Residue frames as qw, qx, qy, qz and C-alpha x, y, z in Angstrom:
[[0.456, 0.575, 0.195, -0.651, 48.67, 120.08, 148.02],
 [0.631, 0.267, 0.654, 0.319, 47.71, 118.47, 144.78],
 [0.245, -0.026, 0.406, 0.880, 48.13, 120.23, 141.44],
 [0.120, -0.515, -0.636, -0.562, 44.39, 120.77, 140.89],
 [0.327, -0.707, -0.540, 0.319, 43.74, 122.52, 144.34],
 [0.117, 0.890, 0.082, 0.432, 43.47, 126.32, 144.60],
 [0.636, -0.200, -0.312, 0.677, 46.23, 128.16, 146.43],
 [0.151, -0.934, -0.196, 0.258, 46.44, 131.50, 148.00],
 [0.579, 0.357, 0.124, 0.722, 48.39, 134.14, 145.92],
 [0.222, -0.846, -0.201, 0.441, 49.35, 137.38, 147.61],
 [0.484, 0.606, 0.220, 0.592, 50.20, 140.38, 145.33],
 [0.392, -0.742, -0.185, 0.511, 52.31, 143.22, 146.82],
 [0.429, 0.149, 0.303, 0.838, 52.94, 146.41, 145.18],
 [0.135, 0.427, 0.171, -0.878, 51.49, 149.92, 144.40],
 [0.508, 0.407, -0.139, -0.746, 48.40, 150.35, 142.32],
 [0.242, 0.030, 0.960, 0.140, 47.51, 146.70, 141.76],
 [0.364, -0.060, -0.449, -0.814, 44.81, 146.72, 138.99],
 [0.614, -0.039, 0.476, -0.628, 41.37, 145.79, 140.40],
 [0.823, 0.260, -0.287, -0.417, 40.84, 143.39, 137.57],
 [0.486, 0.366, -0.768, 0.200, 43.56, 141.24, 139.14],
 [0.412, -0.374, 0.519, -0.649, 41.92, 141.10, 142.56],
 [0.924, -0.011, 0.021, -0.383, 40.04, 137.83, 141.58],
 [0.855, 0.325, -0.377, 0.146, 43.34, 136.11, 140.91],
 [0.574, 0.106, -0.524, 0.620, 45.29, 137.28, 143.92],
 [0.386, -0.830, -0.379, 0.138, 44.88, 138.94, 147.27],
 [0.360, 0.679, -0.105, 0.631, 46.39, 142.37, 147.13],
 [0.633, -0.530, -0.303, 0.476, 48.51, 143.50, 150.17],
 [0.286, 0.803, 0.080, 0.517, 49.10, 147.35, 150.30],
 [0.232, -0.836, 0.240, -0.435, 50.17, 148.06, 153.87],
 [0.140, 0.432, -0.820, 0.347, 52.42, 146.92, 156.62],
 [0.547, -0.122, 0.616, -0.554, 49.58, 145.73, 158.74],
 [0.867, 0.282, -0.046, -0.409, 48.07, 143.73, 155.85],
 [0.585, 0.482, -0.644, 0.105, 51.50, 142.14, 155.12],
 [0.110, -0.374, 0.780, -0.489, 51.95, 141.28, 158.81],
 [0.741, 0.049, 0.382, -0.550, 48.55, 139.60, 159.04],
 [0.839, 0.403, -0.234, -0.280, 49.05, 137.73, 155.96],
 [0.298, 0.542, -0.748, 0.242, 52.51, 136.51, 157.09],
 [0.362, -0.257, 0.713, -0.543, 51.10, 135.23, 160.32],
 [0.752, 0.178, 0.401, -0.492, 48.34, 133.31, 158.59],
 [0.470, 0.559, -0.532, -0.429, 50.10, 132.14, 155.52],
 [0.976, 0.030, 0.204, -0.071, 49.89, 128.50, 154.32],
 [0.519, -0.435, 0.595, 0.433, 53.19, 126.75, 153.41],
 [0.538, 0.292, 0.663, 0.432, 51.84, 126.44, 149.82],
 [0.144, 0.894, 0.243, -0.348, 51.11, 130.10, 149.36],
 [0.588, 0.358, 0.212, 0.694, 52.61, 132.17, 146.46],
 [0.169, -0.824, -0.152, 0.519, 53.86, 135.71, 147.11],
 [0.574, 0.501, 0.330, 0.558, 54.42, 138.10, 144.21],
 [0.265, -0.723, -0.118, 0.627, 56.22, 141.39, 144.94],
 [0.537, 0.762, 0.302, 0.197, 56.02, 144.04, 142.06],
 [0.310, 0.835, -0.215, 0.401, 58.81, 146.35, 143.28],
 [0.475, 0.275, -0.609, 0.572, 61.75, 146.66, 145.59],
 [0.283, -0.352, 0.352, -0.820, 59.84, 148.58, 148.32],
 [0.843, -0.187, -0.028, -0.504, 57.10, 145.87, 148.64],
 [0.832, 0.174, -0.498, 0.171, 59.79, 143.15, 148.59],
 [0.245, 0.362, -0.539, 0.720, 61.72, 144.79, 151.40],
 [0.482, -0.329, 0.263, -0.768, 58.63, 145.18, 153.46],
 [0.933, -0.054, -0.251, -0.253, 57.66, 141.58, 153.02],
 [0.724, 0.261, -0.520, 0.371, 61.07, 140.39, 153.93],
 [0.096, -0.387, 0.500, -0.769, 61.19, 142.45, 157.09],
 [0.749, -0.219, 0.138, -0.610, 57.90, 140.84, 158.23],
 [0.943, 0.118, -0.301, -0.074, 58.97, 137.38, 157.11],
 [0.437, 0.399, -0.623, 0.512, 62.24, 137.60, 158.94],
 [0.321, -0.353, 0.484, -0.733, 60.53, 138.47, 162.22],
 [0.899, -0.062, 0.024, -0.433, 58.09, 135.64, 161.69],
 [0.793, 0.298, -0.514, 0.136, 61.04, 133.27, 160.88],
 [0.182, 0.396, -0.683, 0.586, 62.69, 134.13, 164.18],
 [0.575, -0.193, 0.397, -0.689, 59.46, 133.41, 166.08],
 [0.893, 0.107, 0.379, -0.216, 58.67, 130.26, 164.10],
 [0.071, -0.627, 0.686, 0.361, 61.81, 128.91, 162.49],
 [0.385, 0.048, 0.913, 0.130, 60.11, 125.69, 161.36],
 [0.436, 0.672, 0.563, -0.203, 57.41, 127.48, 159.27],
 [0.279, -0.083, 0.480, 0.828, 58.25, 128.46, 155.77],
 [0.301, 0.492, 0.245, -0.779, 55.98, 130.83, 153.88],
 [0.717, 0.524, 0.448, -0.100, 55.78, 129.25, 150.58],
 [0.655, 0.226, 0.331, 0.641, 57.09, 130.61, 147.15],
 [0.125, -0.776, -0.056, 0.615, 58.39, 133.97, 146.67],
 [0.588, 0.496, 0.404, 0.495, 58.47, 135.72, 143.22],
 [0.270, -0.693, -0.060, 0.666, 60.47, 138.90, 143.11],
 [0.579, 0.722, 0.304, 0.227, 59.69, 140.96, 139.96],
 [0.230, 0.815, -0.310, 0.433, 62.26, 143.60, 141.14],
 [0.825, -0.204, -0.435, 0.297, 64.71, 141.85, 143.36],
 [0.373, -0.924, 0.085, -0.014, 66.10, 143.58, 146.49],
 [0.024, -0.766, 0.641, -0.027, 69.73, 143.48, 147.60],
 [0.639, 0.221, -0.736, 0.019, 71.62, 140.15, 147.45],
 [0.041, 0.181, -0.762, 0.620, 71.77, 140.23, 151.15],
 [0.567, 0.045, 0.265, -0.779, 68.00, 140.35, 151.29],
 [0.784, 0.195, -0.472, -0.353, 67.68, 137.44, 148.96],
 [0.318, 0.257, -0.851, 0.331, 69.64, 135.48, 151.47],
 [0.316, 0.019, 0.627, -0.711, 67.00, 136.06, 154.08],
 [0.737, 0.197, -0.093, -0.640, 64.21, 135.31, 151.62],
 [0.626, 0.276, -0.718, -0.132, 65.76, 131.90, 150.90],
 [0.139, 0.056, -0.866, 0.477, 65.53, 131.03, 154.56],
 [0.396, 0.171, 0.466, -0.773, 62.01, 132.27, 155.16],
 [0.746, 0.349, 0.009, -0.567, 60.41, 130.78, 151.89],
 [0.880, 0.015, 0.475, 0.016, 60.37, 127.42, 150.33],
 [0.660, 0.228, 0.420, 0.580, 61.49, 128.69, 147.07],
 [0.018, -0.813, -0.051, 0.580, 62.63, 132.09, 145.68],
 [0.602, 0.421, 0.469, 0.490, 62.59, 133.24, 142.05],
 [0.027, 0.855, 0.032, -0.517, 63.96, 136.35, 140.59],
 [0.729, 0.477, 0.286, 0.399, 65.25, 137.73, 137.26],
 [0.490, -0.284, 0.056, 0.822, 67.53, 140.29, 136.01],
 [0.115, -0.020, -0.319, -0.940, 64.86, 142.25, 134.12],
 [0.521, 0.233, 0.496, -0.654, 61.12, 142.68, 134.48],
 [0.608, 0.406, -0.448, -0.514, 61.00, 141.57, 130.75],
 [0.206, 0.253, -0.945, 0.020, 61.94, 138.10, 132.11],
 [0.296, 0.215, 0.813, -0.453, 58.57, 137.55, 133.70],
 [0.058, 0.485, 0.797, 0.355, 55.21, 136.72, 132.01],
 [0.190, -0.443, -0.102, -0.870, 52.86, 139.62, 131.90],
 [0.201, -0.178, 0.695, -0.666, 51.31, 139.84, 135.34],
 [0.764, 0.074, 0.135, -0.626, 47.75, 138.69, 134.38],
 [0.824, 0.274, -0.474, -0.144, 49.13, 135.69, 132.51],
 [0.259, 0.360, -0.780, 0.441, 51.53, 134.90, 135.37],
 [0.468, -0.093, 0.565, -0.673, 48.64, 134.73, 137.93],
 [0.858, 0.176, -0.130, -0.465, 46.64, 132.55, 135.56],
 [0.677, 0.332, -0.651, 0.090, 49.55, 130.15, 135.30],
 [0.039, -0.296, 0.748, -0.592, 49.98, 130.07, 139.08],
 [0.648, 0.023, 0.394, -0.651, 46.37, 128.92, 139.32],
 [0.683, 0.362, -0.479, -0.415, 46.66, 126.41, 136.45],
 [0.948, -0.202, 0.207, -0.135, 46.38, 122.62, 137.29],
 [0.896, 0.245, 0.048, 0.367, 49.33, 121.89, 134.99],
 [0.059, -0.982, 0.179, -0.013, 51.47, 124.94, 136.35],
 [0.669, -0.508, 0.473, 0.266, 54.50, 122.61, 136.79],
 [0.650, 0.241, 0.564, 0.449, 54.62, 122.28, 133.06],
 [0.267, 0.888, 0.233, 0.293, 54.33, 126.00, 132.31],
 [0.556, 0.044, -0.195, 0.807, 56.83, 128.78, 132.66],
 [0.180, -0.905, -0.358, 0.146, 56.43, 132.10, 134.59],
 [0.016, 0.970, -0.229, -0.079, 59.83, 133.71, 134.12],
 [0.916, 0.043, 0.079, 0.391, 63.44, 133.22, 133.35],
 [0.016, -0.940, 0.240, 0.244, 66.77, 134.80, 132.60],
 [0.854, 0.417, -0.134, 0.279, 69.76, 134.39, 130.37],
 [0.533, -0.752, 0.263, 0.284, 73.24, 134.38, 131.84],
 [0.648, 0.735, -0.199, -0.003, 75.74, 135.37, 129.13],
 [0.136, -0.718, 0.665, -0.154, 78.67, 134.52, 131.38],
 [0.509, -0.154, 0.842, -0.091, 77.77, 130.79, 131.84],
 [0.334, 0.152, -0.649, -0.666, 75.86, 130.68, 128.47],
 [0.032, -0.271, -0.945, 0.180, 72.74, 129.34, 130.23],
 [0.411, -0.383, -0.250, -0.789, 69.07, 129.92, 130.37],
 [0.039, -0.156, -0.857, 0.490, 67.26, 129.48, 133.76],
 [0.408, -0.373, -0.429, -0.715, 63.47, 129.30, 133.68],
 [0.221, -0.036, 0.740, -0.634, 60.97, 129.12, 136.51],
 [0.236, -0.287, -0.869, -0.328, 58.00, 126.90, 136.34],
 [0.417, -0.530, -0.255, -0.693, 54.58, 127.63, 137.68],
 [0.833, -0.450, -0.319, 0.046, 55.34, 125.60, 140.72],
 [0.146, -0.950, 0.273, -0.043, 58.43, 127.80, 141.33],
 [0.843, -0.221, 0.373, 0.320, 60.84, 125.07, 140.61],
 [0.226, 0.836, -0.305, -0.397, 63.61, 125.99, 138.18],
 [0.897, 0.229, 0.300, 0.231, 65.24, 124.35, 135.19],
 [0.084, -0.803, 0.394, 0.440, 68.70, 125.41, 133.62],
 [0.864, 0.305, 0.336, 0.218, 69.80, 124.50, 130.12],
 [0.440, -0.319, 0.332, 0.771, 72.73, 125.56, 128.02],
 [0.365, 0.664, -0.022, -0.652, 72.16, 128.12, 125.28],
 [0.058, 0.351, -0.774, -0.524, 73.68, 125.79, 122.74],
 [0.323, 0.278, 0.904, -0.022, 70.46, 123.70, 122.69],
 [0.367, 0.767, 0.285, -0.443, 68.72, 126.62, 120.79],
 [0.524, -0.022, 0.591, 0.613, 69.88, 125.83, 117.22],
 [0.215, 0.294, -0.309, -0.879, 69.41, 127.95, 114.13],
 [0.715, 0.371, 0.423, -0.416, 66.16, 127.10, 112.28],
 [0.685, 0.222, 0.582, 0.378, 66.17, 125.57, 108.87],
 [0.350, 0.856, 0.251, 0.287, 65.55, 129.03, 107.31],
 [0.528, 0.367, -0.239, 0.727, 68.60, 130.44, 109.20],
 [0.409, -0.791, -0.085, -0.446, 66.73, 132.05, 112.08],
 [0.566, 0.118, -0.607, 0.545, 68.91, 132.43, 115.07],
 [0.466, -0.755, -0.438, 0.144, 68.05, 133.27, 118.80],
 [0.134, 0.671, -0.169, 0.709, 68.81, 136.77, 120.06],
 [0.593, -0.304, -0.694, 0.272, 69.72, 135.87, 123.58],
 [0.201, -0.097, -0.351, 0.909, 69.70, 139.44, 124.94],
 [0.461, -0.059, -0.119, -0.878, 65.98, 139.80, 124.04],
 [0.206, -0.082, -0.974, 0.051, 64.39, 137.15, 126.14],
 [0.506, -0.147, 0.161, -0.834, 60.74, 136.79, 127.07],
 [0.195, 0.167, 0.958, -0.125, 58.35, 134.14, 128.24],
 [0.386, 0.090, -0.268, -0.878, 55.18, 134.20, 126.12],
 [0.606, -0.111, -0.641, -0.458, 51.85, 132.40, 125.40],
 [0.756, -0.485, 0.096, -0.428, 50.84, 131.88, 129.03],
 [0.531, -0.544, 0.644, -0.080, 53.99, 130.05, 129.74],
 [0.923, 0.226, 0.312, -0.019, 53.89, 127.69, 126.82],
 [0.739, 0.478, 0.065, 0.470, 56.90, 129.13, 124.99],
 [0.394, -0.681, 0.079, 0.612, 59.90, 131.48, 125.25],
 [0.545, 0.807, 0.123, 0.191, 61.15, 134.06, 122.61],
 [0.540, -0.411, 0.229, 0.698, 64.73, 135.17, 121.90],
 [0.094, 0.299, -0.402, -0.860, 64.06, 138.17, 119.51],
 [0.702, 0.184, -0.201, -0.658, 61.94, 136.55, 116.81],
 [0.438, 0.185, -0.879, 0.006, 63.17, 133.04, 117.63],
 [0.665, -0.379, 0.195, -0.613, 60.82, 130.90, 119.62],
 [0.359, 0.126, -0.924, 0.045, 61.08, 127.56, 121.51],
 [0.689, -0.427, -0.398, -0.430, 58.40, 125.54, 123.20],
 [0.450, -0.613, 0.473, -0.445, 58.36, 125.06, 126.91],
 [0.989, -0.012, 0.112, -0.092, 58.11, 121.33, 126.33],
 [0.784, 0.472, -0.260, 0.309, 61.31, 121.28, 124.45],
 [0.075, 0.702, -0.483, 0.518, 63.04, 123.18, 127.28],
 [0.736, -0.416, 0.374, -0.382, 61.66, 120.93, 130.08],
 [0.976, 0.213, -0.039, -0.002, 62.56, 117.92, 128.00],
 [0.563, 0.619, -0.357, 0.415, 66.12, 119.12, 127.64],
 [0.090, 0.588, -0.498, 0.631, 66.65, 120.18, 131.20],
 [0.596, -0.337, 0.445, -0.577, 64.55, 118.06, 133.49],
 [0.155, 0.193, -0.963, -0.102, 65.37, 114.28, 133.47],
 [0.271, 0.266, 0.825, -0.418, 62.12, 113.43, 135.42],
 [0.492, 0.572, 0.089, -0.650, 60.04, 115.32, 132.79],
 [0.384, 0.472, -0.690, -0.392, 61.88, 113.53, 130.02],
 [0.063, -0.019, 0.993, -0.095, 61.37, 110.14, 131.60],
 [0.410, 0.416, 0.606, -0.540, 57.52, 110.88, 131.94],
 [0.533, 0.577, -0.185, -0.591, 57.29, 111.92, 128.28],
 [0.287, 0.429, -0.823, -0.237, 59.34, 108.99, 127.14],
 [0.310, 0.071, 0.889, -0.330, 57.28, 106.56, 129.21],
 [0.602, 0.523, 0.339, -0.499, 54.37, 107.41, 127.06],
 [0.482, 0.651, -0.452, -0.374, 56.34, 107.37, 123.80],
 [0.050, 0.376, -0.924, -0.048, 58.18, 104.02, 124.58],
 [0.601, 0.171, 0.675, -0.392, 54.79, 102.37, 124.95],
 [0.727, 0.639, 0.129, -0.217, 54.86, 102.63, 121.19],
 [0.640, 0.627, -0.361, 0.256, 58.45, 102.95, 120.30],
 [0.727, -0.664, 0.174, 0.029, 61.11, 101.35, 122.54],
 [0.865, 0.272, 0.061, 0.418, 64.10, 101.05, 120.17],
 [0.520, -0.415, 0.111, 0.739, 67.41, 102.67, 120.26],
 [0.296, 0.305, 0.523, 0.739, 66.55, 104.09, 116.84],
 [0.197, -0.821, -0.463, -0.269, 63.50, 105.84, 118.13],
 [0.512, -0.736, -0.136, 0.421, 65.56, 107.40, 120.96],
 [0.476, -0.134, 0.314, 0.811, 68.18, 108.59, 118.44],
 [0.114, 0.534, 0.555, 0.627, 65.45, 110.09, 116.31],
 [0.324, -0.860, -0.393, 0.008, 63.93, 112.02, 119.26],
 [0.527, -0.626, 0.084, 0.569, 67.25, 113.34, 120.40],
 [0.441, 0.082, 0.441, 0.777, 68.22, 114.30, 116.87],
 [0.067, -0.734, -0.524, -0.428, 64.92, 116.15, 116.46],
 [0.440, -0.836, -0.225, 0.239, 65.41, 117.81, 119.84],
 [0.508, -0.439, 0.255, 0.696, 68.88, 119.09, 118.58],
 [0.443, 0.793, 0.121, -0.399, 67.42, 120.15, 115.31],
 [0.183, -0.501, 0.740, 0.409, 69.83, 118.15, 113.35],
 [0.768, 0.411, -0.277, -0.406, 69.34, 116.48, 109.96],
 [0.959, -0.122, 0.246, 0.066, 70.34, 112.86, 109.28],
 [0.730, 0.516, -0.033, 0.447, 73.16, 114.30, 107.11],
 [0.062, -0.902, 0.186, -0.384, 74.56, 116.34, 109.99],
 [0.810, -0.528, 0.256, 0.013, 76.84, 113.79, 111.46],
 [0.250, 0.776, -0.574, -0.079, 80.53, 114.10, 110.35],
 [0.020, -0.413, 0.909, -0.060, 82.07, 110.74, 109.71],
 [0.380, 0.197, 0.879, -0.208, 78.69, 108.93, 109.62],
 [0.058, -0.145, -0.669, -0.727, 76.75, 108.53, 106.42],
 [0.503, -0.047, 0.091, -0.858, 73.16, 109.89, 106.40],
 [0.762, -0.004, -0.505, -0.406, 72.00, 106.46, 105.25],
 [0.456, -0.004, -0.802, 0.385, 73.49, 104.85, 108.41],
 [0.169, 0.015, 0.444, -0.880, 71.60, 107.27, 110.55],
 [0.663, 0.055, -0.227, -0.712, 68.40, 106.38, 108.68],
 [0.689, 0.016, -0.720, -0.085, 68.96, 102.71, 109.07],
 [0.207, 0.033, -0.737, 0.643, 69.68, 103.08, 112.83],
 [0.332, 0.054, 0.285, -0.898, 66.49, 105.12, 113.27],
 [0.686, 0.080, -0.424, -0.586, 64.50, 102.65, 111.16],
 [0.808, -0.298, 0.438, -0.257, 65.58, 99.79, 113.46],
 [0.853, 0.455, -0.254, -0.008, 67.71, 98.21, 110.65],
 [0.545, 0.315, -0.595, 0.500, 70.80, 98.40, 112.90],
 [0.636, -0.703, -0.287, -0.138, 70.20, 97.65, 116.54],
 [0.664, -0.636, 0.090, 0.382, 73.74, 97.87, 117.87],
 [0.459, 0.868, -0.155, 0.110, 75.86, 100.47, 116.00],
 [0.775, 0.164, -0.303, 0.529, 79.64, 99.98, 116.07],
 [0.501, -0.647, -0.280, 0.503, 81.36, 101.55, 118.97],
 [0.315, -0.105, 0.221, 0.917, 83.25, 104.11, 116.71],
 [0.074, -0.454, -0.550, -0.697, 80.02, 105.02, 114.98],
 [0.416, -0.754, -0.508, 0.009, 78.10, 105.43, 118.21],
 [0.508, -0.478, -0.151, 0.700, 80.91, 107.61, 119.52],
 [0.169, 0.103, 0.320, 0.926, 80.70, 109.97, 116.53],
 [0.246, -0.618, -0.586, -0.463, 76.97, 110.20, 116.86],
 [0.536, -0.659, -0.433, 0.302, 77.07, 110.94, 120.58],
 [0.471, -0.223, 0.027, 0.853, 79.74, 113.58, 120.05],
 [0.008, 0.310, 0.428, 0.849, 77.64, 115.37, 117.47],
 [0.425, -0.643, -0.546, -0.328, 74.62, 115.29, 119.82],
 [0.053, -0.633, 0.340, -0.693, 76.51, 116.44, 122.74],
 [0.842, -0.382, 0.139, -0.355, 75.65, 113.45, 125.02],
 [0.306, -0.440, 0.844, -0.020, 77.45, 110.49, 126.33],
 [0.335, 0.112, -0.804, -0.477, 76.98, 107.32, 124.14],
 [0.189, -0.264, -0.924, 0.201, 75.12, 105.43, 126.94],
 [0.134, 0.375, 0.439, -0.805, 72.64, 108.44, 127.22],
 [0.268, 0.085, -0.522, -0.806, 71.19, 108.30, 123.89],
 [0.352, -0.249, -0.880, -0.197, 68.85, 105.56, 124.76],
 [0.109, -0.442, -0.659, 0.599, 67.25, 107.61, 127.59],
 [0.196, 0.285, -0.078, -0.935, 65.73, 110.15, 125.20]]
């Protein structure tokens, strides 16, 4: 299915607002769920709003999987996840399964459904969660694929603003995320965490700028670092590299720059 084709979205839960019926097909009973599972396309999206509806869907999907083991049901979004054991079943029955550790981790429902219909849904976010144990953020895109980035990529702003990681939300129809008052654009997260996305962006940029210095400038901006933020390397040296005055920095200089940026020296040129 191409990105600009309409897809079927099923919405399961109690008291689904009527204003959302134009964006999704509400399923409120076991019979409706059973019929939808039998007829579902492989590209369908399923959004469950509570544990009861999730468990009802998974029961029907398991029976369907036993009868048709080669037919996956599409993408499943669990706004209130069931038990871990049930998630294991979901991962067998559905092509992709997304869940978070808090309802706050999802876009507001109306915005989420809009994103699922959007032609550019793969470049927008619908939800995510912060893991304080691994110090990572995992986000789900509108096509249900996921990207994980380290929390260390979210640097303090120039005015000292810092992210509050225990207050995470996806905002602005999936175009940004918020940690307290701190915001980061979706583009920046995908650029950091998805090499394919980064390559596609840079393919356009490199039509105009193909130098090592341009790559360094992009990566430095991505890390929110100033030209004077490289211990052991003079700001003037960074400026000269970025301006193309130095094409091949000394190995020691390159190592110091890469260490501050948190990448391998040979990776700088990929940004």
